C-alpha positions, 0 to 999 in steps of 0.5 A: 123664303122670307128671313125671320126677324126677331123683335126681341121678345123672350121665348118664355111668356110673362104675365101682363100687368092687366092679368096680374090685376085681373087675377088679384095677385099681389105677390110673387109667391102667389103665382110661382108657388101656386099650381092653381094660379099658374094653371089659370094664368096659362089658360087665360093666355091661351092663343090659338089652341095653345097654353104656354109655360113656364113664366120665366127661363129660370126653373132649370137653373134653380134646379142646379143651385140658382136663386132667382128673384121672383116677380109677378111677371116672371123671374131672373137670375141676378147673380150666378151661383158658382164662380168656377166649373168645378162647382157645378152639380152633377145632376138637375135637382127636381124637388123644390117648391117652384118645380112642384107648383109648375108640374102640378099646373101642367098636370091640371092643364093636361087633365083638362085637355089643354095643349102645352107648349113648353120652353127649354133653354139651350146649353150656353143660356143655361150655363151663363146663368150658373156661371160668370159668362167669361168663366163659361167661354173661357172654359169652352176654349179648352178641352174641358169645354166639352166636359162642361157641355156634356153636363149641360146636355144631361141637365137639359135632357133630364129637364125635358124628360120631366116636362114631357112626362107631365104632358107637354105636347111641344117643346120650344128650344131657344138659346139667346146667348148662343146666336152667331152675333154674340158668340161669333161664327167660329164658336157657333159653327164648330162648337155650338151647332154640333152640340145643339144637334146632339141635344135635340136628337137626344131629346127626340129619342128620349121623348118620342112624338113630342115635336121640337120647335126651334126659335126663329132667331136660331133658325135664321142663324143656321139658315144664313150659314147653310147649316139647314134648310126649311120645308113648308108644311100647309095643313089639309084642314082649314086653318087661319093662324099659325097656332092652328096649323101647328096643332094640326102638325103636332097631331101627326105625331111625326117622331122626328119633327123639328119645326122653327123659323117662326116665333111662339109669341105669334101663335095668332098670326095669320100664317096657316103653315109651319116650317120643318127644319132639315139639317144639311147632311155631309153629302149635301154640304160636303163637311162634317158637323 
């Protein structure tokens, strides 16, 4: 099996300057606060039968108190809104203008039969958008770190449920801050992986029939450490691209499907198959995860 090599692109899709010009967008608010504009941009960027949302990775953090800086190609959180874990909110707040516009765009696309692949963030990336990174990792090394991860899990699952209720056909899960080369093998295997598995299973249980897609870099990190294996799946119908194969697989509505080891930025790639991720259980690996 060929190792996945990430070329550094974000899991979320951004508008290109040429698309911004074609849509006559001159201010960020024309995109981020308009359901119609977001739906149009998603349609124009459709690849192999999929339209992707959102156009940044800051919507969940904004619903938790962050104040992202908007641009015509995306959004980013420049400064964490909190300085200590005890300031964090208990629940994810959904009633704010950008979220309303995003959900409106999803409703419009879904009504038109569009298949939406939606990107959500994992707990470490989300927490480091709310707190200084040093505070996050300091807390995770103490017993109270599990309480912090409990909070993040609840936020992510609430966010995922909201998105699925508005028509997402696939959830893409990425956590670029949590890769082994950043946090180290010990924190990755003993703290992060058990929590990630718990979050993924909970999302699946609460949103049956919605496949999950784990980003290629995270998948490779799991494979390299013997935490999972992959099983290739080739559709019986004729496909020429990765995105087409993904559509055929998702139509099966396998309730516990976890896919990965590739990238949704490459939907048009000449790769007409998908890979299911299978976590290695205690009997196979001989350890408790």
